[in-house]
N, C-alpha and C positions, 0 to 999 in steps of 0.2 A: 416520544413527544407527549407531554401531557396537554390534555384537552383535544387531542386529534385522533379520532377513532381508526387509526391505521396502525399496524404492527411493524416492527422492524424498522428499517430505514425507507420505507415507502412514503413517509411525510418529508424527507430531507434529500436534498441532491448533494451527492459527494463528488468533488472534482479534484484533479491533480493538475497544477499549472493552469487552470482555466478550463480544462477538457474534462467532459463527464467520464467518470469511472464507469458507470453503469446508468443507463437512462431510467428504466423500470425495473424493479426487483422482480426477478423470475421467481417461480414458486419454490425451487430447490436451492436457491443461493440467496445470499446477502452480500452487500457491497464490501463488507469487511473480509471476505474471501479473496477479493481482488486487490486489496491494499494492506501492506504491512508497514506500518510507521517505523521509520528508523532515523539514525542521526543525519541523514541526507535531507531532512525536512526542516525548514524554517518555520518561524511561528506561523500559524495558520490564519486565514480570514474567515469569518463567519458572519452571515446576516440572518437574523432570525425574524419569523413572523411574516406578515403580509409583503413587505417590499422584496423578500426572497424571490417571489414570482416574477420580478422584473429580470432577475439574472438567470434563473432556471425554471423550466417547465416542471409541473408536478412535484413542487416542492413548497407546500404551505407552511411546513415547519421551520424550514430554514434551508441554507446552502452553506456547505463547508469546503472551502478551497484549500487543499494542501499544497503549498509551495515548496518546490525543491531548492535546495541551496545553489548559488552560482560560484564558479571559482573566482576569486578575488585577485587583486593585484599582487598579494604576498601568498605564499604557500602556507596552508592552515590544515588542521585536521584534528580528529579525536577518535577516541574508541571508548567502548563500554562493555563490561562483562557482568552478567547478572545470573543469579541462580536461587535455589531454594532447597530445602532438606529432601524434598520428594524426588529430585534428579533433575529438575528444569535447569537447563543452560542456554543462556541467550548471549551472542556476541554481536555487537554493532560497531561499525567504524566508517569514517568518511576521510577523505583527502581531496584538496583542491588547490587550485592556483593558476598562474599564468602558464600558458604553453607557448606556441610560436605564432608570430605575426599577428598580435592582437587577440588571440583565441585565448579563453580561459576555461579550464575543465575542472569537473567535480566528479569524483566516484564515490559510491557508498554502498553498504551492504549490510545484511544481517543473517545470522544463522541461528536456528532454534531447535533444541531437542527437548521434548517433554514426555516423560512416560506417563504422565496423567495421574489422576487420583484412584483410577480403577485399574484392574489388570486387563490389558488389552493385548491382542496379538503383537502389535508393533507400535513403537513410540510415535507420538505427534511431533510434528516440527516441519522443517524445510529451510529454504534459503531465498534470499533475494539480492540481486545485484543491480546497480543503477549507474549510468554515465550520463553526464550532461556536458556539452560543449556550447559556448557562447561566444558570438563575434559581434561587437559593435560596429554598426554600420554608419557611423557619424550621425548626421541630422536624419537619416532614413530609418533609424530604429535600430533593433537588434535581431540577430539571427540566433536561434537556440535550437539545438538538436538534442534530443533525448532518448534514450533506450533503458528499459527496464525488464530485467529477466527474473522470473519468479518460478519457484518449484515448491510444491506441497509435498507432505509425506507420502510414501507409497502404500499407505494403509487403505484398503478398499473394504468398505461396510455396506456397499449396496447390493452386493450379490454373494452367493455362495455356490461352489460347485457341489453337485451331488449326483451320485450314480445309484440308480436303482435297477433292479430286474423284476420282472413280472413274468409268472408263468400262468398259462392258461390251462 
């Protein structure tokens, strides 16, 4: 954020369907480690500047609300495959539509494998799967249930096993 002396996402709040992804940035993480945008997201809502503090605390720079798709009255879906010459492969997809007794469902996911630009022990990547079910409650509103599973790569960079022996 230009003009705000904070680094990373500390000046902005990131929400998914109106719920905070992470309230305050921890020293060893950023909010983008908990969210992977995929085709299951609709256009986002963004409020910038001073008014953002009305919707979220600790967000002088703005608030970004990522909205997940809802299953519609007709079956719909899509997929996308991307890659590059370095070996990056990314697959995204979603499908949704009516289910039973007034329920609508949407499922989406993404899988990424990236060897990176430097030689490392294991490739970066991971996957994410999302399921959302909605039921309209007439004039009383809507019931929404959502589940998101996410897995990163198995690469560990914060520790090394070492063995040493000492003699006295």
